[in-house]
C-alpha positions in Angstrom: -37.2 17.2 -17.5 -39.6 16.5 -14.6 -41.2 19.6 -13.2 -42.7 19.8 -9.7 -44.9 22.6 -8.4 -44.4 23.6 -4.7 -47.1 25.4 -2.8 -47.1 26.7 0.8 -48.8 24.5 3.4 -49.3 24.8 7.1 -47.0 22.5 9.1 -45.8 22.1 12.7 -43.0 20.2 14.3 -39.3 19.7 13.6 -38.4 20.4 10.0 -35.4 18.1 9.7 -32.8 16.2 11.8 -29.2 15.7 10.8 -27.2 12.5 11.6 -23.5 12.3 10.9 -21.5 9.4 9.4 -17.7 9.5 9.5 -15.8 6.6 8.0 -12.1 5.9 7.5 -10.6 3.4 5.1 -7.3 1.8 4.2 -7.0 -0.7 1.4 -4.5 -3.3 0.3 -4.1 -3.8 -3.4 -7.5 -5.3 -4.3 -8.2 -5.5 -8.0 -11.8 -5.1 -9.1 -13.1 -1.7 -8.1 -13.4 0.9 -5.4 -13.9 0.1 -1.8 -17.4 -0.1 -0.4 -17.7 1.6 3.1 -20.7 0.7 5.3 -22.1 2.4 8.4 -25.2 1.6 10.4 -26.7 5.0 11.2 -29.3 5.5 13.9 -32.0 8.0 12.8 -34.6 7.6 15.5 -36.7 10.8 16.0 -39.5 11.5 18.5 -42.2 12.2 15.9 -41.5 10.7 12.5 -43.7 11.9 9.7 -45.3 9.4 7.3 -43.9 11.3 4.3 -40.4 11.5 5.7 -37.4 11.4 3.3 -33.7 11.0 3.7 -30.8 12.5 1.7 -27.0 12.0 2.0 -24.8 15.1 1.8 -21.0 15.1 1.5 -19.3 17.0 4.3 -15.8 16.3 3.2 -13.1 13.8 2.0 -9.5 13.0 2.4 -8.0 10.4 0.0 -4.4 9.4 -0.8 -2.3 6.7 -2.4 -0.3 4.7 0.1 2.3 3.3 -2.2 3.6 6.5 -3.7 2.0 9.0 -6.0 0.6 8.0 -9.4 -0.8 9.6 -12.5 -4.6 10.0 -12.0 -7.2 8.1 -14.0 -10.3 8.1 -11.7 -11.4 9.5 -8.3 -14.8 8.4 -7.0 -17.0 9.1 -3.9 -20.6 8.0 -4.3 -23.1 7.4 -1.5 -26.3 5.4 -1.2 -28.9 4.8 1.5 -30.6 1.5 2.0 -33.4 0.4 4.4 -35.0 3.8 4.9 -38.7 4.1 5.8 -40.4 7.0 7.6 -40.5 5.0 10.9 -37.1 3.4 10.6 -34.8 3.9 13.5 -31.6 2.8 11.6 -30.5 2.8 8.0 -27.6 1.2 6.2 -25.4 3.8 4.6 -22.8 2.9 2.0 -20.1 4.9 0.2 -18.2 3.7 -2.9 -14.8 5.4 -2.6 -11.5 4.9 -4.5 -8.7 6.4 -6.5 -6.7 4.8 -9.3 -4.3 5.1 -12.2 -4.9 3.2 -15.4 -2.4 0.4 -14.8 -3.9 -2.9 -13.5 -7.4 -2.9 -12.2 -7.6 -0.8 -8.9 -4.4 -2.5 -7.9 -2.9 0.4 -6.0 -3.6 0.8 -2.3 -5.2 4.0 -0.9 -6.5 5.3 2.4 -8.4 8.3 3.9 -11.8 9.2 5.2 -15.2 10.6 4.2 -17.7 12.6 6.3 -21.4 12.7 5.5 -24.6 14.1 6.9 -27.8 12.1 6.6 -30.6 14.6 6.6 -34.0 13.2 7.5 -36.8 15.5 6.5 -40.0 15.2 8.5 -41.8 18.3 7.2 -43.8 17.7 4.0 -43.5 21.5 3.2 -39.8 20.9 2.6 -39.3 19.6 -1.0 -36.4 17.3 -1.8 -35.1 15.9 -5.1 -32.0 13.8 -5.7 -30.3 13.3 -9.0 -27.1 12.4 -10.8 -25.7 14.3 -13.8 -23.4 12.6 -16.2 -20.8 14.7 -18.1 -18.2 13.9 -20.7 -16.1 16.1 -23.0 -16.9 15.7 -26.7 -14.0 17.8 -28.1 -10.6 19.1 -26.9 -10.5 22.5 -25.2 -14.1 22.6 -23.9 -13.0 23.8 -20.5 -15.1 22.9 -17.4 -17.9 20.5 -18.3 -21.4 21.7 -17.5 -24.8 20.0 -17.6 -28.3 20.3 -16.1 -30.2 17.9 -13.9 -33.4 16.1 -14.8 -35.7 17.9 -12.3 -37.1 21.3 -11.9 -39.4 23.0 -9.5 -41.9 25.8 -9.9 -41.9 27.7 -6.6 -43.0 31.1 -5.2 -40.0 33.5 -5.3 -39.7 33.8 -1.5 -38.9 30.1 -1.1 -35.3 29.1 -0.6 -33.8 26.5 -2.9 -30.3 25.1 -2.5 -28.2 22.6 -4.5 -26.0 20.4 -2.2 -23.3 18.0 -3.3 -23.8 14.3 -2.4 -21.0 12.6 -4.4 -19.0 12.6 -7.6 -16.8 10.5 -9.9 -14.2 12.2 -12.1 -11.9 10.5 -14.6 -9.8 10.9 -17.7 -11.4 9.0 -20.5 -8.6 7.7 -22.7 -5.7 7.3 -20.4 -4.1 8.5 -17.1 -2.5 12.0 -16.8 -0.9 14.2 -14.3 -3.1 16.7 -12.4 -3.0 20.5 -12.7 -6.5 21.1 -11.3 -9.6 19.2 -10.4 -13.0 20.4 -9.1 -16.7 19.7 -8.7 -19.6 22.2 -8.4 -23.4 22.4 -8.2 -25.4 25.5 -8.8 -29.1 26.6 -8.7 -30.6 28.0 -11.9 -33.7 30.1 -11.9 -36.0 31.4 -14.6 -39.3 33.4 -14.5 -42.5 31.4 -14.6 -45.3 33.9 -14.3 -45.5 35.1 -10.7 -43.3 32.2 -9.6 -39.8 30.9 -10.5 -38.7 27.7 -12.3 -35.7 26.3 -10.5 -33.3 23.6 -11.5 -29.7 22.5 -10.8 -26.6 22.6 -13.0 -23.3 20.9 -12.3 -19.7 21.3 -13.5 -16.6 19.2 -13.5 -13.0 20.2 -14.1 -9.9 18.0 -14.6 -6.8 18.7 -16.6 -3.0 18.5 -16.7 -0.9 21.5 -17.9 -0.5 20.4 -21.5 -3.0 22.3 -23.7 -6.2 23.7 -22.2 -8.5 20.9 -21.1 -7.3 19.1 -24.2 -7.5 15.6 -22.7 -11.0 14.0 -22.8 -12.5 13.5 -19.3 -15.9 13.1 -17.7 -17.7 11.8 -14.7 -20.9 12.2 -12.6 -22.1 14.6 -10.1 -24.8 13.6 -7.5 -26.7 16.2 -5.6 -29.8 16.9 -3.5 -32.0 19.9 -4.3 -33.9 21.1 -1.2 -36.6 23.8 -1.1 -37.6 25.5 2.2 -40.7 27.7 2.9 -39.9 31.3 3.7 -38.9 32.3 7.2 -38.4 28.8 8.4 -34.6 28.5 8.1 -31.4 30.5 8.7 -29.2 30.4 5.6 -25.7 31.5 4.8 -22.9 30.5 2.3 -19.4 30.2 3.7 -16.4 30.6 1.4 -13.0 29.2 2.0 -9.7 29.4 0.2 -8.6 31.8 -2.5 -11.7 31.8 -4.7 -9.9 32.5 -7.9 -8.4 35.8 -6.8 -5.0 36.3 -8.4 -3.8 38.6 -5.6 -4.3 35.9 -2.9 -1.1 34.0 -2.0 -1.0 30.3 -2.7 -0.1 27.8 0.0 3.7 27.7 0.2 6.1 24.9 0.5 6.1 22.7 3.6 2.9 24.1 5.1 0.8 21.0 4.8 -3.0 21.3 4.3 -4.5 24.7 4.1 -6.8 25.6 7.1 -9.2 28.5 7.6 -11.6 29.3 10.4 -14.7 31.6 10.4 -17.8 32.1 12.4 -21.5 32.4 11.5 -24.0 34.0 13.9 -27.7 33.2 13.8 -30.1 35.3 16.0 -31.8 32.3 17.7 -31.2 29.0 19.4 -30.5 26.4 16.7 -29.9 22.9 17.9 -26.7 21.2 16.5 -28.8 18.3 15.1 -30.8 20.7 13.0 -27.9 22.3 11.1 -27.0 21.3 7.6 -23.4 21.9 6.5 -22.9 20.8 2.9 -20.8 21.9 -0.1 -21.7 23.5 -3.3 -18.3 22.4 -4.6 -14.5 22.5 -4.4 -11.5 23.2 -6.5 -7.9 22.0 -5.9 -5.0 23.1 -8.2 -1.2 23.1 -8.3 0.2 26.4 -9.2 3.7 25.4 -10.5 2.6 22.9 -13.2 1.0 19.5 -13.1 2.0 16.6 -10.9 1.3 13.0 -10.0 -1.7 12.7 -7.6 -0.6 11.8 -4.1 -3.3 13.2 -1.8 -6.4 15.5 -2.1 -8.7 16.7 0.6 -11.5 19.2 1.2 -13.6 19.1 4.4 -15.4 21.3 6.9 -16.1 20.8 10.6 -18.4 22.9 12.7 -18.9 23.5 16.4 -21.3 25.4 18.6 -19.1 26.6 21.6 -22.2 27.5 23.6 -25.1 25.2 22.6 -28.6 26.1 23.7 -27.9 29.8 23.9 -28.9 32.7 21.6 -27.5 33.9 19.4 -26.1 30.6 17.9 -22.4 31.0 17.1 -21.4 28.5 14.5 -17.6 28.0 14.5 -16.3 26.6 11.1 -13.0 24.9 10.5 -12.1 24.2 6.9 -9.1 22.1 5.7 -8.1 21.5 2.1 -5.0 20.5 0.1 -3.4 18.8 -2.9 0.0 17.2 -3.1 2.2 14.6 -4.8 4.5 12.5 -2.7 7.8 14.0 -3.5 9.1 16.2 -0.7 6.8 17.3 2.1 4.0 19.4 0.7 6.7 21.2 -1.3 4.6 22.2 -4.3 2.5 25.3 -4.0 -1.2 24.9 -4.6 -4.5 26.7 -4.3 -7.9 25.7 -2.9 -11.5 26.9 -3.2 -14.6 25.6 -1.4 -18.1 27.0 -0.8 -20.5 25.5 1.8 -24.2 26.0 2.4 -25.1 26.5 6.1 -28.8 25.9 6.9 -30.3 26.0 10.4 -33.9 25.1 11.2 -35.8 27.9 12.8 -38.2 26.4 15.3 -42.0 26.9 14.8 -42.3 28.1 18.4 -40.1 31.1 17.6 -42.6 33.7 16.4 -41.3 36.9 14.8 -37.8 35.4 14.4 -35.2 37.7 12.9 -34.2 35.9 9.7 -32.0 38.6 8.4 -28.8 37.5 6.6 -26.4 35.9 9.0 -23.2 37.7 10.0 -19.7 36.3 9.6 -17.0 37.2 12.2 
């Protein structure tokens, strides 16, 4: 494992800028592999730093078969950035996306959309690492698969470190199966290191049908970005959506369509829209009446600032998630869970800023 030591340094200027990329797709049967989406993203900034970096963070996805539902073998959403340099005004952004069963070779058509944030970091005091963790079950009944990334950081305890999901691939290994539940997560891990902390990222995958308990071999990859911010330079909150594993919460009932939930975060300063990161820790989608063919799955979050340029900043959040086969019209009950990091840059000109935990309406 590679370990990096982070120390405070004096910096000025904008910490990061966020640029959005939203791409839709619809395929015809096209044997050979997932579809490659491409977007030319403009990332011009007034004062680019010579040590600037860029990371791609998944905002959300919506993907479905268009020729009926199928048993699931593989679902993939993986990004990559090309052509980035500290002074670049545009980059090429690509996403490999697809869903398939095990018959043929990606011969079933699918459609949907993906939403990403490209975060360009112009502050050398903000540390960033990107990595991909590969996971595979080695024996039946292992439950969710867990693994740790290749990087760690030794940081003062007052620094904020977050793990943010960039992309994933999840698949059954031996053959296709129905879906009972599926999910992807990233988490921060921390251990004492003298007067500081050693921080790293772990990831988890879950995929199973209703026969046995995770008895069908499966695996995949989880791509993430680990960002570390100096103290008192950002607002931070975690927004939780869905039922979060609570047995007393109702599931989404027949005929309702995708689950939606709204909430509000309040930050006690003016935070520009282009300096707000909204990225998931992970999601979980599950049927609650047995397994089914896979027809459509989605988990995505949109945010708005109803009164930009005013203080406090009120961040309005709209989450949508769901899982269905293609029999009936959303007639099978299901449950959803999703957690999102919300990070807003506090401007250096704002001295004595109140960086208490944000409040949720």
